[in-house]
N, C-alpha and C positions, 0 to 999 in steps of 0.2 A: 860431660859424662853423666853427671847427676841428673841433668834434664832428660837425657835419653833414657836413663833408668826409670825416671818418674813417668815418662810417657809410656814406656813398655809396661810398667806395673798397672797403669790406668787401663791400657788396652787388654791386659791379661785378665782383669776382673770381668771383662765382658766376654772373654773367650769361653771355650767349652769347659765344662766342669773337669774333664780329664786333665786339662792343663792349668787348673786353678793353682794359685800360689798361696792358698790358705786364707784368703780374706784379709790380707794386710791392706790397710787403707792406702789409696793412691798417694804417692809422694812420701810415704813413711818407710823407714828402714825397720828391721825387726826390733832394733834397740828402742827406737822412738815409739813403736807400737806398744812395747812392754811397759813404757812409762805412762801410758794413759790410765788414769785412775778408773777402776771399775770396768776395764775392758774385758767383759764377760765374767760370769761367775767363776770363782777359783776352782780349778780342777785339782782334786787330791791325788797325789801320785806317790807310789812306792818305787824305789830304785833298787835293783838287784845286780850286784857286781860293781863295785866302786873303786877298784884299785887304780885304773888308768883311764881308759876311754869312758868307763862308767862314772868316774869322778867328774870328768869334764861335762858329761851329760847331766849329772845331778846339779852341777853349778849352773848350767844353762837353763834347765827346767826351773830351778829356784829363782832365777833372774826374771822369769816371765811373771808379770803382775797378775795374770789370770790363772796362776798355778801355785800350789803349795806342796812341797815335798814333805810328806808326813812320816815316811819310814825309810830306813836304810838297812839293806840286808847284804851280808857278805860272809864268806867263810873265813876271812882274815879280820880278826878283831882290830888290828891296827888300822886297816883301811876304813872300817866303820867309824872309828874315832876321828880319823883325819877328815873324812867326808863331812861328818856332822859339824866339826869345828869350822870348816870352810864355808858351808852353805847357810849355817844359822844366821850370821850377820847379813847375808845376802837377802834373805826373805824375812828376817826379824822374827823367826820362830824356829824352835829346835825340833827336828824330826826324831822319832823314836828309833832306837837301835833294836832291830829285830833280826838277829843273825840268820835264822832259818826263814827264807822267804815264804815258805809254805804257811808259816804262822802269820805273816803279813797279809797273805791272801784271805785270811779269816776275818780281817777287819772290813766290815761292810761300808765304812766311810771312804775307803780307797776306791777311786774311780778307774785308775789305770796303773799298770805295772810296766816299768821301763827295764828292759833286760839287756845287760852288757857284760855277760859272763863269757867264759870260754865257749867255743862253738858247740861242744857236745851237750850243753845245757840249753841252747837257744830254743829249739822247738819243744822239748819236753816241758820247760818252764812256761813257755807261752801257752801251751795246751792247758796246763794246770790253771793258768791265770784266766783263760777263756772259760773254763769249767767253773771257776769261782765267780764268774760274772764281771771280770775286769776287762777293760780294753787294754791293748798291748802295743808298746813300741819296742820292737826287737831289732837289735843291731844285726848287720849283715855278717855272714850269710844267715838266712833265716833257719837253716837246718844243717845238721852234720851230714846227712845223707838224703837221697831222694824220697825214700819212704816217709821219713819224718816230715819233710816238706809237704807232702800230700796230706798227711794227718793234720798238720797245722791249718792248711787251707780248709779242710773239712771241719775242723773244730771252730774256726772263725764263723763259718756259715751256720753250723749247728747251733751255736750259742749266741748268734747274732751280735758278734763283737767287732769293733773296729780294730784291725791289726795293721800297723804301719811298719814297714821295714826301714832301717836306717841307711838307705842309700840316698843321702841328703841332696845330692846333685839334682834330683828330680824337682827340687823346690828352689834352685838357684836361678834367678831371673835371666841372666845372660845365657846360661846353659839351656833354659827353656827356649829362649829366642833362637839359639843355634839349632836346636832340634826342629823348631818350626821352619827354619830356613831349609833344612834338609827335606822335611815333609812337603814343603811348598813346591818342590821341584826345581829350585833355583840351580842345582847342579845336575839336573836330570835324574834318572833313576840311579839311586846309590846301590851298585851291585857288589861292592866289596867294602867291608869295614874292618879296620885294624885297631886293636887296643894294646896298650903296653904299660908295664910298671918296671922301674929299675931302681935298685937300692944297693947299699953296701953293708949288708948284714954280716957281723962277725961270726966266727965259729961258736957253737954252743958247747964244745968239748965233749968229754965222756963223763956222763953222770955217775955219781957214786951213791949207793944206798945209804940213807941217813935217817936219823930219828925225825919223826914229824915234829915241826916246831910247835911250841905251846900256843902260838897265836893262830894256828891253822886247823880248821875242821876238814881234814883231808878226805874223810869218808863222804861228807856232803859235797865237797869239791868234785870228787869223781862221779857222784850221783849215778846217772844211768849207764856210765861207761864200765866195762869189765875192770875189776880191780887190778892195779899194778902197784908194786912196792914204791914208796916215796923215794925219789932221787933228787939230788941237789941242783939239777939243771933243767927243771921242768916249770916250776912256778916262780914268777908270775907270767912271763911272756912266752917262753920257749915251747909251751904246749902247742902253739900254732903248728909246729913242725913234726908232730907225732900224730899218726893216723887215729890213735885211740881217742884223742880229744880235739884235734884240729883239722883243718881242711887245706893247709898249705897256703902258698901265696895266691893261688887262684881264688880260694874262698875269702882270703883276707883282704886283698886289694883288687884282684881280678873282677870280683862281683860288681864293683862300681863301674868299671870300664865296659864290661860285657853288657851291663844293664843299659848304659847309654847307647851302645851300638844297636841292641835289640829294639830299644825304644825308637830311635831315629829311623831305622830301616823297616820298622813295622813288621817284625817277624817274631814268631813264638817258639815253635819246636823244630829241630833239625830233622833231616832224613839220614845224615851220616855224621860221624865224629871221629877225628883222628888226633893223636897227640904223641909227641915225643918229649922226653925230659928225664931228669934224674938229679941225684946229688953229685955234683961235679967239683965244686970248689974245695971243700974240706972233707976230711975223713973224721966224722964225729957221730953223734947220736941222731942227727937230723934225718928224718925218714922221708918227708915229702920232697918234692922237686925244688931245687934252688934255681933251676933253669928249665923252662918249659915253653913249648909252642903248641897251641891247640887250634884246630881248624874245624869249623862247623859248616856243612852245606845245607841249604834250606830249599824247600820245594819250589820257591819262586825264582830259581836260577840266581841265587844270591850266596855269596861266600863271606864268612866272618872268621877273623883270626885274633888270637890274643897271645902276646909274648910276655912272659914273666922272667925277670932276672933279679934274683935276690942278692947276688954277690958281685954285681958289676953295675955301677950307678950311672953309666952313660945313657942319657935319655934319647928320645927321638923327637924330631920336629921342635927342638928347643925346650923340651919338658921331660921330666923324669916319669911322668904319668900322663896319659891322655888317650884320645881316640881320634881316628881320621875316617871320614866317609868319602869314598872315591866313587864319583858318579860319571855319567855320560858327558857332562858339560863342565865339571870342575870338582873341587875338593873342599870340604869343610873340616877344620881341625879344632877340637876342643882340648885345651891344655888341662893342667891339674886344677886350676882355679875357675873363677866365674868369668871366663873369657873365651873368645873363639876367633878364628881367621877363616877367610874364604878366598880360594884361588881359582883361576881359570885353568884350562887344560895345558896352557903353556907355562904355568907356574907363576903367573902374575898375581900379586896380591890385590884382590878386589875390595875387601872389607876387613877391618880389624876392630873388634869390640873388646875393650879392656875394662877392668874393674879396679877401683881405687883401693880395694882391700887385697893385700898381698897374700897369696897362697904359699904357706910354708910346707913344702913337701917333706921336709925332715921332721916335722912335728907329727908323729904318728898318733897323737892323742886328740888334738883339737886344733886343726889347721885353720878353720874358718868358722868360729862359733856364732858370729852374728848372722851369717847366711844360713847356718844350720838351724837357727831359731825359726826361720821361715818354715822349715819342715815340721818343727814342733807345733807351730801355730796351725798348720794344716791338719795335723793330727787332732788338735783340740777342736778345730772347726768340724772335723768329721764326727767327733763325739757329741758336740753340743748342737750342731746345725745339720748334720747329715751330709756335709760337704764330701764330695768324692775325694778319697785320699790320693795324693800324688804317687804314693807307692803302696797301694793296697797289697795285702799278702799274696793274692792270686798272681799279681804281676811280679812281686818280689821273688816268689817261688820259681817262676820261669827263668829268671836271670840267675838265681842260685843254682838251679838244675844244670844249666849249660856248663858251668865250671865243674860240677860234680861228674857230669858225663865225660868231660875232658880228663879228669883224674882216673876215672874207670877205664877209659881207653888206654891211658898211659900205663896203668898198673897191670892191665891184662895184655898189653902189647898187641892190641887188635883194633881194627877199624870197626866201629860200632854202626850197625844199621838201626835206626830208631823210627818210631811211629810218629809221623808228623802231627797227629792229633793230640798226643799227650807226652811225647818224649820217651816213652818206654822202649827198652832195648829189645830188639827182635833176634831170636834164634842165636843166643849166645849165653850158654849156661854159666860159664865162668864169670862173665861180666855181670850177669843178673844176681850173682851172689853178693855183689857189692852195692846193689840197690838198697839193701837194708843192712843194718849192723847187728851184732850181738849185743845184748844188754845184760847188765848185772841183774840176776834174778830178783824180781820184786820191784824193779825200777822202770819197767817197760812203759812207754807212753801209750795211753789209751784214751780215746775220745768218748 
């Protein structure tokens, strides 16, 4: 398996820039690459949002020998202290604690900002970073709503900044190989793609209004979102399930799978979108769907579907998360990790590519950090060498948009007709109201 990976990496270096895996040397893993002394000039990075996923990212960035994390920003003072304590020995230098990331953006020595905040801050923070002259690594989804995503794409272009979205599977070698298999026509034309995510999330209960904890800057946490009173069941994770701050399971995990489907099938914007879903399992404060099915029809006679089940963890095709490409001659399935299978039309297994690194679907923070380092190195190569990003924001936005359109269709209980040129909603006033959100006065993102 290691020899097959080594061969694939060697071939990928020669492949098109769009499928680059970030300049990792042939035969080297991300870990061994990071151990090379002087492997590029060290890139100075600030990290914003370090409570969970952001903490994992900060540690991963600090472990890269061509990087130095120089500032940590968070609205939670405890998270800042914990992050600095953990990454200082990793990189042998202590980053500055700068609670308000806007102050960190004033530091001219910082090359890039890593954003791992709640969804409602992703695009506004990334836009501010671009305006401050910083490159950006923003976790998925890249925006809270379609309008913000369009603004972020425009900001990256206007300020000539590299903006990479954190859909890390775009840089995983065996996933890239699987996509190449689909694109090569080995299963014929892939006319139907299905993605899924299944979990067993508990109830979040009924929140009670409470005093804002002393360790939390709640006003900055809400930032561009219209103000709501602090409740005891929102922070730090349950914000995902409230429309004011989150994007539900579709934005949370669906983005990864929808991105793979769109990438492999070579499609951009749909012509119609339908979705059914709601909160079915518990009666609590959870607003987004815990069960949802979204279908997108594309202009090239192609259909795509995503199923999200937040409260029933039985997976499909042997995996709790994954995608399947159904073609004229067979099927390619990519599971949650760096692996894939290929079947003929009769269901006979033709090929199975595994990876020695186990994917932990239950780890919602950092299931495969060594593979994710490949995505980080691709980002660095984009900054230093002009390498094409594996998930440039223009591509990241398209995949994010599909899930947002699914939520809009579900919330308005309508079939959306959309413009195949840009994904805009056609002749639906109620749906178009959700293309953009309301903002707290004075916090509106502007490029």
